[in-house]
N, C-alpha and C positions, 0 to 999 in steps of 0.2 A: 345738543340742547343744553342742559345744565350738568352734563357729566363732568367728572373730575373736579367738581366743586367741593371745597372743604368748608365745613361749617363748624364753628366753635366759639367759645367765649374769648374775649379779648379785654384784658384789664387796661384801663387808661389812667393817665396822670391826673385826670379830673376826679379820680376816686370811684369811678363807676365801671362796671363790667358790662360790655355789650356783646350781643351775638353777632358775629361777622361771618360772611360767606365770601370766599375768594375762588376765582376760576381764571383760566386763560394762561397765556405764556408771555412773560415779560421779556422785552427786547430793549437794548440800549436806545434811549431817547424816545421810546414809544410811551405815550401817556397811559395812565391807569384811569379807567372809567369808574367813578364813585357814584353810587345810586342811593339817594335818601328818600324814604317813603313818607307818606302823609299821616295825618292825625288818626289815631285809633287803629292803624294798620301795622304791617311789619314788612320785612324784606320780600315776602311772597307777592307783594304789589308788583314786583318786577319779573315774576316768573315768565310770563309770555314774552316780554320784551327781551329778556336775556336769551330765551330760546330762539327768537327770531334773529337776534344778532349772530348767534352761533351758526344758525342755518344759512345766514348770508355770508359766512366765511370770515367773520370777525374773530380773530384769535387774541386780541389785546386783553390784558388783565382787567378783570371787572371785580370790584368790591361792592357788595351791598350789605347793609347792616340794619339792625333794629335800633331805633332811638331808645334812650332810657325810658323805662316804664312800658315798653311795647314788646310784643313777641317774646323772644327768649332772653331779653336784656334785663338787667337788674333795674329795679324801680327806686328812684330817689325819694319817693313820697311826694307830698304836695309841694313842699318848699323848693325842691330842686327841679321841678317839672316846668321849665320855661323854654321858649325858643332860643333865648340867649345861651342858656346852659347846654342845649342841644348843639348849638354852634361851637361852643367850647369843646364838646366831645369830638366833634368833627375835626376841629383844629388839632387836638391832641392825637387823633388817629392819623391824620396826614403827616404830622411832624414826626411821630415816633414809629409809625408802622407802615408807611407807604413811601417808597422812594421815587424820585424823579417827578416829572410833570404830571398833572392830573386834569381830567375833564370832569366837571361836576354836573349832575342832573338831579333835580328834586321835584317830586310830585307833591302838590298841595302844601302841607306843612313842611315837607322836605325842601321845597323851593324857598319857603320863608326862612328855613335854616341856612340856606346858601346866602341869602341876603344878610342875615345876622352875622354870618362868617365874614362877609365883606365889611360889615360895620365894626366888628370887634377885633378882627385879625387882618387888617388891610395889607400889612407887610407880607403875610403868608400868601394871601391871594395874589399879590403882584409877583411874588417870586415863583409860585408853583402852578397857578391855575392857567390853563391854556384854552378853555372853552367852557360854556355853561348852557345847560338846558333847563328851562323853567316850564314845568308840565302841570297845567291845570292849577295855577297858584295865584297869589295876590301879593302886592307890596304894601297895601294899606286898606282901610275902610272895611275891616272884618268884624267890627263890634257887633253888628247885626246882620244875620243871614235871613233875607226875606224869601229865599228859595224861588225867586222869579215871580213872586206873587205881589201885585201892585197894591198901593193904597193901604187902608186900615187893616185889611186882611193880612197883608204882608208884614205890617208892624206887629200884629198879634202873633203870627207865626214866628217872627224873630224873637219875641219874648219867650215863647214856649220852647223854642229850640235850645235856649240856654239852659233850660231845666231838663228837657226830655232826653237830649243826646247823652249827657253824662249819666242819666238814670238808666238808659238802655244798656250802657256799657257796664253798669254796676250790678246787673241782674245775675246772681249766682257767683261762683268762684271764678277766679282767673284760670282760663284753660291752659294746659301745658302745650308747648310746641316742641316737637321732636325733630322734624326735618324741614328742609327749605322748599319742598314741592307743594303743590296745591292741596294734597291730602295730608299734609304734615301734622295737623292737630286732630285729625279724625273728624267725622261728621257727628255733630251733636244736635239734639232736638231744639236747643236754643237758636242755633244758626238757621234751622229750617223755619222756625217761628219768626225770626227777624228778617228773613229773605224778602218778603213783599215790600217792607219799608225800605230796605236797602235798594231793591230794584227801582222803586219810584224816586228815591232821593238822589242816588249817585250814578245811575246808568241812563243811557239813552234808549233808543228803540231796540227791542228784540235782543237783549243780552243773553249770553250763555248761562244756563242754570249753574254750571260749575263755577263760573266767575262770581256770580251773585253770592253763592254759598261760601266761596273763599273769602270775600270781603266781610261777610258776617262772622266767619270763623276768626278772622284776624281781630275783629272788634273784641271778641271775648277772650283773646289771648293777651289783651292789654290790661294793665293795672287800672281799675276804675278811678282810683284816687289821682293817679297821674293823668289820666284822660281828662278828668274834670279840670285839673290845674292847667294842662296844656290848652284846653279850650279857652280859659281865661286869658292865657298868654296870647293866643291867636287874636282875641278881641283887642289887645293892646298893640298889636303888630302895626307899626308905622315906619317902614324902611324904604320908601321910594328913593330917598336921598342916598342911601347906601349903595344903590345900583351904579353910581358914578365910578366906583372902584373897578367895575367890570367893563367899562367903555373901551372899545377897541378890540375886545376879544370876540372870537366867533361865538355867537349866541343865537339860540332858537327859543321861541316862546310858543307853546302849543296849547290849544284850548278847544273844547267842543262847544258847538252852538247850543246844546241843551244842558250845559253845566249849570246846575242850580246853586252850587256853593261858591265857585269862583268863575262867574260868567265872563264872556269875551271882553267886556269893558275893563276888567282887571288886567287881562293880558295886554290890552292896548295901552294901559297906563304904564306897564312895565316896559313895553317896546318904545314908548315915547321917551323914556329915560335912557334908552340904549339905542341911539339912532342907527347903529349898524346891525341891529338884531333882525332876524327873520321871524315874522309872526305867522303861524300856521293855524288856520281855523278849520276844524273838522266838522262838517255838517252832520247833524243828527246824533253826535256823540255827547255823552254826559261827562260827569266828573272823572270817572275811572277809565280814562282813555288808555292807560297802561294795559288794561284788559281789552277794552272794546276795539281800540285801534292800535294794537301793539306793533303791527308791521310798520305803520307810518312813524310811530314814536321811535322804533328801532332804527329805521332808515335815517331819521334826522340825527339821532345820536351817533350813528356811524359816520354821518357827514361831519359832525363836530370832531370826531376822532381823526378823520382824514385831514380836516382843516388844521388841526393842532399839530400835525406832523409835516404840513406843507412848508416849503422853504420860506414863503412869504404869505402873510395873512392878508387876504383881499376881502374886506367886508362888503356885504351887499345888504342894503336896507330895503325890505319889501314885505308885503303881506300876501300870502297865498292861501288858497282854499283847498282843503284836502278833497280827495275823491269821495 
């Protein structure tokens, strides 16, 4: 599962210290899988995916980390909490602390961070990146989240979301994070109280209670000031054109049909900019497909790792529907 994973702080040349978790065995020429989580979450987003990868026999090195202001990472405050700065952190980490080729995968804001990396550090992407996974994310049009509600009600919800979501994250003190497993920050009454909203907002049908509580716990482990600033940065995210830097690479775009935050239209916009990408639509799944459909996510990331080590990259452009 996640045995032999080392977790600790890593100081970057960007001036920030991030919590980073490493596992796996490095072999010459084999890429490292780097996993970036979404807004208000942390590296625990990938717990089930990493476990499924290891159970499938994947021994490749995997690095997952907390964005600035999230989980166990240092917070930059409001001014430094932008997707662009998160991309600079990722670039610094890859340049100074990861050797050889990499496959990148990002969930939600993590996928947006990969796009910003391509925009701000195209030479690094061309030299090092061998595959990309975009998981429940978007390349633009995130100023308003209507949560799947049409018409005036959707517009009202979008206005309220900009106020309510940062407020929910700010209730109480930032919770500490001690370990990388689902029980890492302990169970708090705040997480239990937030669970019904989390369940309805970011999950599909019949989620596991432990998964819902983990997402709620991760929310409270983030710095509320950074969370609010990152939400504003998400609203300004317009990076469809930056995807051009990834053309020709093995790429997969995954989305759930019940994703209220980054619905399937966003995934199709990304895939339209990457003609060689495979788009995978998972029926009944919500935004947190790293929990709900971790086996499918893991299988497609394993496919990217295998394609990245193949003698020749043979892209296939198609859309498939998950089971």
